[in-house]
N, C-alpha and C positions, 0 to 999 in steps of 0.2 A: 453189379455195376449200374448205377442210375443212368438213364438215358437223356433225361431232361434236365438241364442246368437250372439251379435255383433262380437265376436271373432272367429265366426264359421269357422271350415276348413273342406272343402270335398276332400276326395281322392277318385276319381272313380277308378274302375276296368280297365279303359282303357286310353290309351294316356298318362299316366305318368304326368298329370297335377294335380295341387292343386287348387281348388277354394275357394274364400272367400265367405262371407256372399253377398256382392255385386254383385260377379261373379254369384252366384247361383240365386239370384233374378233376374238378368238380363237375364239369361238362361230361367227361368221359364215364365218370362213376354214376351220373344221373340216370342211365338207362336209356336215354335219347340220342346217344352218339350215333354218329353215321356208320355204316358198314362200307368196305370198300373191295374190288376185286380188280383182277389184272394190274396188280401192284409191280411197278418197275423203277429200278434205279437206274436213271440215265446218265448220271455223272456222280462222281464222289470222290473227294481228296480229304486232306487233313483239316481243309478249312471251310468247304462247302459240299452241299449234295443237292442235287434236283432228282425229283421223283415224279412220277405220273401214275394215275390210278383212276378208276371208274368209281364214284362214291354215289352211295344210296342214303338217302336221308329219312330219318325217321317221321318226319313231318308230312311225308306224302308229297312232297315236292318233287320236280323232275330230277332225275339222276344227272350227275354232272361229270365230264372229263375235268380231272382237277391235276394242275401242275403245282408242285410246291416246291420252294427254295428253301434250304435251310444252311444256317450258318452253325459252326461249330467252335466250341472252346472247351478246352480239357477234355476232349473227347465226347462232349455232350452237346446236344443241340440247345443253342441259346437263342436263336432267332429263326421262325419260320413264318413265310408270307406264301399265298396260294393265289393262283388264277385259274377261272374255271370257264368251262363252255357248257351250257345246259344241253342235254340230250333228251329226244322226244322218248315217250315210253316205248315205242316200237323200235328203238336202235338196236342194231346188230354189229358185232364187231366184225371187221373184215375178215374173211378166213373161217368164221365160226359155225358157218352152215356146212 
C-alpha cells in the first residue's frame, strides 16, 4: 500500500515553499534528506495525525524538534505541515543521561 496520496501537498515550516508528491520523493531520493530520532505519534485517527520527532539535517544546520500535522484521504497522507523549534548542538533529551 502506498502511504503518500498522489495529490499530496507538503507545507514545510521553512522557506515558504509547497512541495508535491514528486517533489517530496525527489528530495527523499536525493541522499540529502534529514534523519530523525525519538519519533512519536501523538494523535491519530482516520482523518488526521500528529507526530513529533528530533530531526537532523544533512546541511549541518541545527537539529530541530519537529511537530508534524497530517491529513489523511483514502488511508494515505494527502497533506502534511510542520512546525519546529531549533535545538542547540549540545541538547540532551530529559532523562537521557
